[in-house]
KEKE-3310 file (N, C-alpha, C; in steps of 0.2 Angstrom, whole numbers, plus 5000, padded with zeros to 4 digits):
npx = (5203:5209:5199:5193:5204:5206:5194:5194:5206:5203:5192:5197:5206:5197:5193:5192:5202:5213:5217:5220:5231:5240:5242:5247:5260:5265:5265:5274:5286:5288:5289:5300:5311:5311:5315:5327:5335:5343:5345:5350:5349:5335:5331:5335:5328:5315:5316:5314:5301:5294:5297:5289:5276:5271:5269:5259:5249:5246:5242:5230:5222:5221:5214:5202:5197:5193:5183:5174:5170:5164:5150:5149:5159:5154:5144:5151:5156:5145:5145:5151:5166:5183:5188:5201:5205:5196:5200:5213:5213:5207:5216:5228:5223:5221:5234:5242:5236:5239:5253:5255:5251:5261:5273:5270:5267:5279:5288:5285:5288:5302:5307:5305:5313:5325:5330:5335:5347:5355:5366:5359:5349:5349:5348:5336:5328:5329:5323:5310:5307:5309:5298:5287:5288:5285:5272:5266:5268:5262:5249:5245:5247:5237:5225:5225:5223:5210:5203:5203:5196:5180:5174:5174:5180:5189:5197:5203:5209:5219:5226:5232:5239:5248:5256:5261:5269:5279:5284:5289:5289:5296:5309:5313:5313:5322:5334:5335:5338:5351:5358:5358:5364:5377:5390:5392:5395:5386:5384:5378:5365:5360:5359:5350:5339:5336:5332:5320:5311:5302:5302:5313:5323:5321:5324:5338:5344:5342:5349:5362:5364:5364:5376:5378:5380:5389:5384:5377:5387:5396:5386:5382:5394:5394:5382:5385:5396:5389:5376:5380:5386:5385:5379:5373:5363:5355:5351:5343:5333:5327:5322:5313:5304:5300:5293:5282:5276:5273:5262:5253:5251:5244:5233:5226:5225:5217:5206:5200:5197:5188:5172:5160)
npy = (4822:4833:4842:4834:4833:4847:4850:4841:4846:4859:4857:4850:4860:4869:4863:4862:4854:4854:4867:4866:4857:4865:4876:4869:4866:4878:4884:4876:4878:4891:4891:4882:4889:4900:4895:4888:4897:4894:4889:4876:4868:4868:4862:4849:4845:4846:4836:4824:4825:4826:4814:4805:4810:4815:4803:4797:4806:4808:4795:4793:4804:4800:4788:4793:4803:4795:4786:4796:4802:4793:4792:4802:4798:4787:4793:4800:4789:4785:4793:4797:4795:4790:4778:4778:4791:4797:4792:4794:4808:4812:4806:4814:4827:4826:4822:4833:4844:4842:4842:4855:4862:4857:4862:4876:4879:4876:4883:4897:4903:4900:4906:4920:4921:4921:4911:4911:4917:4909:4895:4883:4881:4871:4860:4861:4862:4849:4842:4846:4841:4827:4826:4829:4818:4808:4811:4809:4795:4789:4793:4787:4774:4773:4775:4763:4754:4758:4756:4742:4738:4737:4739:4752:4752:4742:4746:4758:4752:4744:4754:4761:4751:4748:4760:4759:4748:4751:4763:4759:4745:4739:4744:4738:4724:4724:4729:4718:4708:4712:4711:4697:4692:4697:4692:4691:4698:4712:4724:4726:4721:4729:4741:4738:4734:4747:4754:4748:4753:4767:4777:4775:4777:4790:4796:4792:4799:4813:4813:4811:4822:4832:4829:4821:4808:4801:4797:4786:4776:4761:4757:4770:4774:4765:4769:4782:4781:4776:4783:4795:4799:4806:4797:4788:4797:4800:4787:4785:4795:4789:4777:4782:4788:4777:4771:4779:4778:4764:4761:4770:4765:4753:4758:4762:4750:4743:4750:4749:4735:4734:4731:4742)
npz = (4601:4607:4610:4621:4629:4632:4639:4650:4656:4659:4667:4678:4682:4687:4698:4716:4722:4714:4716:4730:4729:4722:4730:4741:4737:4734:4747:4753:4746:4750:4764:4765:4759:4767:4780:4776:4769:4758:4742:4737:4748:4751:4739:4741:4752:4746:4737:4744:4748:4735:4728:4735:4737:4725:4716:4723:4724:4710:4707:4715:4710:4697:4697:4704:4696:4684:4689:4694:4682:4675:4670:4661:4652:4647:4640:4630:4623:4616:4606:4589:4591:4593:4604:4609:4608:4617:4630:4630:4630:4642:4651:4648:4651:4665:4669:4664:4671:4684:4683:4680:4691:4700:4695:4694:4707:4715:4707:4707:4720:4721:4710:4713:4723:4718:4708:4695:4696:4703:4706:4708:4699:4689:4696:4702:4691:4686:4696:4695:4682:4684:4693:4685:4676:4684:4688:4675:4673:4685:4684:4672:4675:4685:4678:4670:4680:4684:4673:4672:4683:4688:4700:4711:4724:4724:4714:4719:4730:4724:4717:4728:4734:4723:4723:4736:4735:4725:4731:4744:4748:4737:4738:4750:4747:4737:4744:4753:4744:4739:4750:4753:4743:4743:4741:4728:4712:4710:4702:4690:4692:4702:4695:4685:4693:4699:4688:4685:4693:4694:4704:4712:4702:4698:4711:4712:4701:4705:4717:4713:4704:4714:4719:4731:4732:4739:4751:4748:4749:4743:4733:4729:4722:4711:4705:4702:4693:4682:4680:4682:4671:4654:4645:4654:4659:4648:4646:4657:4656:4645:4650:4659:4650:4643:4654:4654:4641:4639:4649:4643:4631:4634:4640:4628:4621:4631:4632:4619:4619:4630:4636:4638)
capx = (5206:5211:5194:5192:5210:5204:5188:5197:5211:5199:5187:5201:5208:5191:5192:5196:5208:5219:5219:5223:5237:5244:5243:5252:5267:5267:5266:5279:5291:5289:5292:5307:5315:5311:5319:5334:5339:5348:5341:5352:5346:5328:5330:5336:5322:5309:5316:5311:5293:5291:5298:5284:5270:5269:5266:5253:5243:5245:5238:5224:5218:5219:5208:5196:5194:5190:5177:5169:5168:5162:5144:5151:5163:5149:5140:5156:5157:5140:5146:5156:5173:5188:5189:5208:5205:5192:5204:5220:5212:5206:5223:5232:5220:5223:5242:5245:5234:5243:5260:5255:5250:5267:5278:5269:5267:5286:5292:5284:5293:5309:5309:5305:5319:5332:5332:5339:5354:5358:5369:5355:5344:5349:5346:5329:5325:5329:5318:5303:5307:5307:5291:5283:5288:5282:5265:5263:5269:5257:5242:5244:5246:5230:5220:5225:5220:5203:5200:5203:5192:5173:5172:5178:5184:5195:5202:5206:5214:5224:5230:5236:5244:5254:5260:5265:5274:5284:5288:5291:5290:5301:5316:5315:5315:5328:5339:5336:5342:5358:5362:5358:5369:5382:5396:5392:5395:5379:5383:5373:5359:5358:5357:5344:5334:5334:5328:5313:5306:5303:5303:5320:5327:5321:5328:5345:5346:5342:5355:5368:5364:5365:5382:5378:5380:5393:5379:5375:5392:5398:5381:5383:5400:5392:5377:5389:5400:5384:5371:5384:5389:5380:5376:5368:5358:5351:5347:5338:5327:5324:5318:5307:5299:5297:5288:5276:5274:5270:5255:5248:5249:5240:5226:5223:5223:5212:5200:5197:5194:5184:5165:5157)
capy = (4821:4839:4844:4831:4835:4854:4849:4838:4850:4865:4854:4849:4867:4873:4859:4864:4850:4857:4873:4864:4854:4870:4880:4865:4866:4885:4886:4872:4881:4897:4889:4879:4895:4904:4891:4887:4903:4891:4885:4869:4864:4868:4857:4842:4843:4845:4829:4819:4826:4825:4807:4801:4813:4816:4797:4796:4811:4806:4788:4794:4808:4797:4784:4796:4806:4790:4784:4801:4805:4787:4793:4807:4794:4783:4797:4801:4783:4784:4798:4794:4796:4785:4776:4780:4798:4799:4790:4798:4815:4812:4805:4820:4832:4825:4823:4840:4849:4840:4844:4862:4864:4856:4867:4883:4879:4876:4887:4904:4905:4899:4912:4926:4920:4922:4905:4911:4920:4904:4889:4878:4881:4865:4855:4862:4860:4841:4840:4847:4836:4820:4826:4829:4811:4803:4812:4806:4788:4786:4794:4782:4767:4773:4774:4756:4750:4759:4752:4735:4736:4741:4740:4757:4751:4738:4751:4762:4748:4742:4760:4762:4745:4749:4766:4757:4743:4755:4768:4757:4738:4737:4746:4733:4718:4726:4729:4711:4704:4714:4709:4690:4690:4702:4689:4691:4705:4715:4730:4727:4719:4735:4746:4736:4735:4754:4756:4745:4757:4775:4781:4774:4780:4798:4798:4792:4805:4819:4812:4811:4828:4836:4827:4818:4801:4798:4795:4779:4771:4758:4758:4777:4774:4762:4773:4788:4779:4775:4788:4802:4801:4809:4791:4786:4802:4798:4780:4786:4798:4785:4773:4786:4789:4770:4770:4783:4775:4757:4761:4774:4760:4748:4762:4762:4743:4741:4754:4746:4728:4734:4731:4747)
capz = (4607:4609:4614:4627:4634:4635:4644:4656:4659:4663:4672:4684:4685:4691:4704:4722:4724:4710:4720:4736:4727:4720:4736:4746:4735:4735:4754:4755:4744:4754:4770:4765:4758:4774:4785:4774:4766:4754:4737:4737:4754:4749:4734:4744:4756:4741:4734:4748:4747:4729:4726:4738:4737:4718:4713:4727:4721:4703:4707:4718:4706:4691:4699:4706:4690:4680:4692:4694:4676:4671:4666:4655:4647:4643:4635:4624:4619:4612:4600:4584:4593:4594:4611:4611:4609:4623:4636:4630:4631:4649:4654:4647:4655:4672:4670:4663:4676:4690:4682:4680:4698:4703:4692:4696:4715:4717:4703:4709:4726:4719:4705:4716:4728:4714:4706:4689:4697:4707:4703:4709:4694:4685:4701:4703:4684:4686:4701:4691:4676:4687:4696:4679:4673:4689:4687:4669:4674:4689:4682:4667:4679:4689:4673:4669:4686:4684:4667:4673:4688:4688:4707:4713:4730:4722:4710:4724:4734:4720:4716:4734:4734:4718:4725:4742:4733:4722:4735:4750:4748:4732:4741:4755:4744:4733:4749:4755:4739:4738:4756:4753:4738:4743:4739:4721:4709:4709:4699:4684:4695:4706:4690:4682:4698:4700:4682:4685:4698:4692:4710:4713:4696:4699:4717:4711:4697:4709:4722:4709:4702:4720:4721:4738:4731:4744:4756:4746:4749:4737:4728:4726:4717:4705:4701:4699:4687:4676:4680:4682:4664:4649:4643:4659:4660:4642:4647:4663:4653:4640:4654:4661:4644:4642:4659:4652:4635:4640:4652:4639:4625:4637:4640:4621:4620:4635:4630:4613:4620:4636:4635:4642)
cpx = (5208:5206:5192:5198:5208:5199:5191:5201:5207:5194:5191:5204:5203:5190:5195:5202:5214:5222:5223:5230:5242:5246:5248:5259:5270:5269:5273:5286:5293:5292:5299:5312:5316:5315:5326:5338:5344:5344:5343:5349:5339:5327:5330:5330:5316:5310:5313:5303:5291:5291:5292:5277:5267:5266:5260:5247:5241:5240:5231:5219:5216:5213:5202:5193:5191:5184:5172:5166:5165:5155:5145:5155:5159:5145:5144:5156:5151:5140:5151:5163:5177:5188:5196:5208:5201:5197:5210:5219:5211:5212:5227:5230:5222:5230:5244:5242:5238:5250:5261:5255:5257:5272:5277:5269:5274:5290:5291:5289:5300:5312:5309:5311:5326:5334:5337:5346:5358:5361:5364:5349:5343:5346:5338:5325:5324:5324:5311:5302:5305:5300:5286:5282:5284:5274:5262:5263:5263:5250:5240:5243:5239:5224:5220:5222:5212:5199:5199:5199:5186:5172:5177:5182:5190:5200:5206:5211:5220:5229:5235:5241:5250:5259:5264:5270:5280:5288:5291:5294:5296:5308:5318:5317:5321:5334:5341:5340:5349:5362:5363:5363:5375:5389:5397:5392:5388:5378:5378:5366:5356:5355:5351:5338:5331:5330:5321:5308:5307:5304:5310:5325:5327:5325:5336:5347:5346:5348:5361:5369:5366:5372:5383:5378:5384:5389:5377:5381:5394:5393:5381:5388:5398:5387:5381:5393:5395:5380:5374:5386:5383:5376:5371:5362:5353:5347:5342:5332:5323:5319:5312:5302:5296:5291:5282:5272:5270:5263:5250:5246:5244:5233:5223:5221:5217:5205:5196:5194:5189:5177:5162:5149)
cpy = (4828:4842:4841:4833:4842:4854:4846:4842:4856:4863:4853:4856:4871:4869:4862:4860:4852:4863:4871:4861:4860:4874:4876:4866:4874:4887:4882:4875:4887:4896:4886:4885:4899:4901:4890:4892:4900:4887:4878:4865:4863:4862:4850:4840:4842:4838:4824:4819:4824:4818:4803:4803:4813:4809:4796:4800:4809:4799:4790:4799:4805:4792:4787:4800:4801:4788:4790:4803:4799:4788:4797:4803:4790:4787:4799:4795:4782:4789:4794:4797:4790:4784:4779:4787:4801:4798:4794:4805:4816:4811:4811:4826:4832:4826:4830:4845:4848:4843:4852:4865:4863:4861:4874:4884:4880:4881:4895:4906:4905:4905:4918:4927:4921:4916:4906:4914:4915:4898:4883:4877:4874:4859:4855:4860:4852:4839:4841:4843:4829:4820:4826:4822:4807:4805:4809:4798:4786:4787:4789:4775:4767:4772:4767:4752:4751:4756:4745:4733:4740:4743:4746:4756:4747:4742:4755:4758:4746:4748:4761:4757:4746:4755:4763:4752:4747:4760:4765:4749:4736:4738:4741:4727:4719:4725:4722:4707:4706:4711:4701:4688:4694:4699:4689:4698:4707:4721:4731:4726:4726:4741:4744:4736:4742:4756:4753:4748:4764:4779:4781:4777:4787:4800:4798:4797:4811:4819:4813:4818:4833:4834:4825:4811:4797:4795:4788:4774:4768:4758:4765:4777:4771:4766:4779:4787:4778:4781:4795:4804:4803:4803:4789:4791:4801:4792:4781:4789:4794:4780:4776:4787:4782:4769:4774:4780:4769:4758:4765:4769:4755:4752:4761:4755:4741:4744:4751:4739:4728:4734:4736:4746)
cpz = (4611:4613:4621:4632:4637:4640:4650:4660:4663:4668:4679:4687:4689:4698:4710:4724:4720:4714:4727:4734:4725:4726:4741:4743:4735:4742:4756:4752:4748:4760:4770:4763:4764:4779:4783:4772:4761:4749:4737:4742:4753:4744:4736:4748:4751:4738:4738:4748:4741:4727:4729:4737:4729:4715:4717:4725:4714:4703:4709:4713:4699:4692:4700:4700:4685:4683:4692:4688:4671:4667:4660:4650:4643:4638:4629:4620:4615:4606:4595:4585:4594:4602:4613:4612:4615:4630:4636:4632:4639:4653:4654:4651:4662:4673:4669:4668:4683:4689:4682:4687:4702:4701:4694:4704:4717:4713:4705:4715:4725:4714:4708:4721:4724:4711:4700:4690:4702:4703:4704:4704:4690:4690:4702:4697:4684:4691:4698:4686:4679:4690:4691:4676:4678:4689:4681:4670:4679:4688:4677:4670:4683:4684:4671:4674:4686:4678:4668:4679:4688:4695:4709:4719:4728:4718:4714:4728:4730:4718:4722:4735:4729:4721:4731:4740:4730:4726:4741:4750:4743:4735:4746:4752:4740:4738:4751:4750:4738:4744:4756:4748:4737:4741:4732:4718:4707:4706:4694:4687:4698:4701:4687:4687:4699:4694:4682:4690:4696:4698:4711:4708:4697:4705:4716:4706:4701:4714:4719:4706:4708:4722:4728:4737:4736:4750:4755:4747:4743:4731:4725:4721:4711:4701:4698:4693:4681:4675:4679:4675:4659:4646:4648:4660:4654:4643:4652:4660:4648:4644:4657:4656:4643:4647:4658:4646:4636:4643:4647:4633:4628:4638:4633:4620:4624:4634:4624:4614:4626:4633:4640:4642)
residu = (MET:LEU:LYS:ILE:LEU:LYS:TYR:SER:PHE:PHE:ASP:LEU:MET:ARG:SER:ARG:TRP:SER:TYR:VAL:TYR:PHE:ALA:PHE:TYR:LEU:LEU:LEU:GLY:ILE:VAL:LEU:LEU:PHE:LEU:ASN:ASN:ASP:LEU:SER:LYS:ALA:VAL:ILE:THR:LEU:MET:ASN:VAL:ILE:ILE:VAL:LEU:VAL:PRO:LEU:ILE:GLY:THR:ILE:PHE:GLY:VAL:MET:TYR:TYR:TYR:ASN:SER:LYS:GLU:PHE:THR:GLU:LEU:LEU:LEU:ALA:GLN:PRO:LEU:LYS:ARG:SER:SER:ILE:PHE:LEU:GLY:GLN:TYR:LEU:GLY:VAL:ALA:LEU:SER:LEU:SER:MET:SER:LEU:ILE:LEU:GLY:LEU:GLY:LEU:PRO:PHE:VAL:PHE:TYR:GLY:LEU:PHE:GLU:SER:SER:ALA:ILE:TRP:ASP:PHE:SER:LEU:LEU:LEU:ILE:THR:GLY:THR:PHE:LEU:THR:LEU:ILE:PHE:THR:ALA:LEU:ALA:PHE:ASN:ILE:ALA:LEU:SER:ASN:GLU:ASN:LYS:ILE:LYS:GLY:PHE:GLY:TYR:ALA:ILE:LEU:LEU:TRP:LEU:PHE:LEU:ALA:VAL:ILE:TYR:ASP:GLY:LEU:PHE:LEU:MET:THR:LEU:ILE:MET:PHE:GLU:ASP:TYR:PRO:LEU:ASP:LYS:VAL:SER:LEU:ILE:GLY:THR:MET:LEU:ASN:PRO:ILE:ASP:LEU:SER:ARG:THR:LEU:ILE:LEU:LEU:LYS:LEU:ASP:ILE:SER:ALA:LEU:LEU:GLY:TYR:THR:GLY:ALA:VAL:PHE:LYS:GLN:PHE:PHE:GLY:THR:SER:PHE:GLY:LEU:ILE:ILE:SER:PHE:ILE:MET:LEU:THR:VAL:TRP:VAL:VAL:LEU:PRO:VAL:LEU:ARG:ILE:ILE:PHE:LYS:SER:LYS:LYS:LYS:ASP:PHE)
# end
């Protein structure tokens, strides 16, 4: 698996799209620091970009890499290699290369600007950690979609639909549910609903860490009471880990059952 991971990783790192992805975050970090002159404000702006863009890029790259390397994958399947090793190696190669582009692209301008001497270092660290989690999650979901659909157009369509649902539609449905049943105690429902969406969970964690949960009103108070504690933070990271592990387990299961 390590050899396949290494090949996939360096194959993507040589790709121009990886350089474009890295350059985008590098330029974004430089521009934000130039305009804001304040690390905390730059982190808040970055949150809005990362929460939406990272899942989209992870989804598209995951599906695109699977379909583009399909012939090479079939060649590997003819060798005495475990199927799980092949697909896990490819998945980790894609996810780690995207994560490295994100971390280096945003990290370099902030480090040169004096991140280690600023109090915003913990907020920025949480931003990168949640961004890495989202990359791992949505790349795994993309591989699941690609494994389940031989048709490339269907695969891309389902991948974009998944991102659209979790990034936009889910929030609308969730908000409508809270409004319709506002006369009932919905504290636990809102907490569970947030945990069932990795994008919402990541956004909530960053908002609470930046101490701007007052913008969320009553819901923000409920979230702060739970997510603002050490126990809530641990549960949140456990849920993000579960969001990574379950799709990865399905990749292993699906690759063993799929007829290539």
